[in-house]
C-alpha positions in Angstrom: -0.7 9.6 -12.8 2.4 7.8 -11.5 4.5 10.0 -9.3 1.6 12.0 -8.0 0.2 11.7 -4.5 -3.4 10.7 -4.2 -5.0 14.2 -4.3 -2.7 15.4 -7.1 -3.5 12.3 -9.2 -7.2 12.7 -8.7 -7.1 16.4 -9.6 -5.2 15.5 -12.8 -7.6 12.7 -13.6 -10.7 14.8 -13.1 -9.2 17.6 -15.3 -8.1 15.2 -18.1 -11.4 13.3 -18.2 -13.2 16.7 -18.4 -15.4 16.4 -15.3 -13.9 19.0 -13.1 -17.1 21.1 -13.4 -19.1 18.1 -12.2 -17.2 16.9 -9.1 -14.6 18.3 -6.8 -11.5 16.5 -5.8 -12.7 16.2 -2.2 -16.0 14.6 -3.3 -14.2 12.2 -5.7 -11.8 11.2 -2.9 -14.8 10.6 -0.5 -16.7 8.5 -3.0 -13.5 6.5 -4.0 -12.5 5.9 -0.4 -16.1 4.7 0.4 -16.0 2.2 -2.5 -12.5 1.0 -1.7 -13.4 0.5 2.0 -16.2 -1.8 0.8 -14.1 -3.6 -1.7 -10.7 -4.0 0.0 -11.8 -6.4 2.8 -12.9 -8.8 0.1 -9.7 -8.8 -1.9 -8.2 -12.1 -2.7 -4.6 -12.9 -2.2 -2.4 -13.7 -5.2 -2.4 -17.4 -6.0 0.2 -19.2 -4.0 0.9 -16.3 -1.6 -0.6 -18.0 1.5 1.1 -21.3 0.7 4.5 -19.5 0.2 4.2 -17.6 3.5 3.2 -20.7 5.4 6.1 -22.6 3.9 8.6 -19.8 4.8 7.2 -19.7 8.4 7.5 -23.4 8.8 11.1 -23.4 7.7 12.0 -20.2 9.7 12.8 -18.2 6.6 12.9 -14.5 7.4 10.0 -12.5 5.9 8.8 -8.9 5.8 6.0 -7.0 4.1 7.0 -3.7 2.4 3.8 -2.0 1.1 3.4 1.1 -0.9 -0.1 1.5 0.6 -0.8 3.7 3.5 -1.5 1.9 6.8 -5.3 2.4 6.7 -5.6 0.9 3.1 -3.2 -1.9 3.9 -5.2 -2.9 6.9 -8.4 -2.9 4.8 -6.8 -5.1 2.1 -5.3 -7.6 4.6 -8.2 -8.1 6.9 -9.3 -11.3 5.1 -5.8 -12.7 5.3 -4.9 -11.9 8.9 -4.4 -15.6 9.9 -1.4 -16.1 7.6 -0.2 -12.5 7.3 0.4 -12.6 11.1 3.1 -15.2 10.3 5.1 -12.3 8.8 6.8 -10.6 11.7 7.9 -7.3 10.1 5.5 -5.0 8.3 5.9 -1.4 7.2 4.1 0.9 4.9 5.7 3.5 2.6 4.1 6.9 2.5 4.4 9.2 -0.5 7.6 11.3 -0.4 8.4 14.0 -3.0 12.1 13.1 -2.7 11.5 9.7 -4.3 11.6 9.3 -8.1 8.2 8.0 -8.8 9.0 5.1 -11.1 11.3 3.8 -8.3 8.8 4.1 -5.5 8.5 0.4 -4.6 12.1 -0.3 -5.3 13.1 2.4 -2.8 10.7 1.0 -0.3 12.6 -2.3 -0.4 16.0 -0.5 -0.2 14.8 1.2 2.9 14.1 -2.2 4.5 17.5 -3.4 3.6 19.0 -0.5 5.5 20.1 1.8 2.6 19.8 5.5 3.4 16.8 6.6 1.4 14.6 9.5 2.3 11.3 7.9 3.1 8.4 8.3 5.4 8.0 4.9 6.9 5.5 3.7 9.4 7.0 0.6 11.0 4.5 -1.9 12.3 6.1 -4.9 14.0 3.2 -7.0 15.0 0.1 -5.0 14.1 -1.1 -4.6 10.5 
């Protein structure tokens, strides 16, 4: 499924699992999004993430968030951690781009932040997650 956008990946999954006659891609997406909207706000951070961010902020070490998630999903995932994520001044989300080699998606996202010329669709969010 790597390298496919959400709809393409789901269409492939439904076909491979053999349930394409039981559910449409649109219905699957709707059900999946509803479940994720319920689950994401309860996601726990990786162990040590908050402590690291607070340490960097205290010592004025530059930080940025570069996420492969779309803005909506990133906002859902981070709602529980807003107090310490707000210490990170730069946040941007990578949207799927067909010009990016899929296995390098997250790597390219970080290159874009560093200023390399990479064809990406980036939503830049300076103070709002």
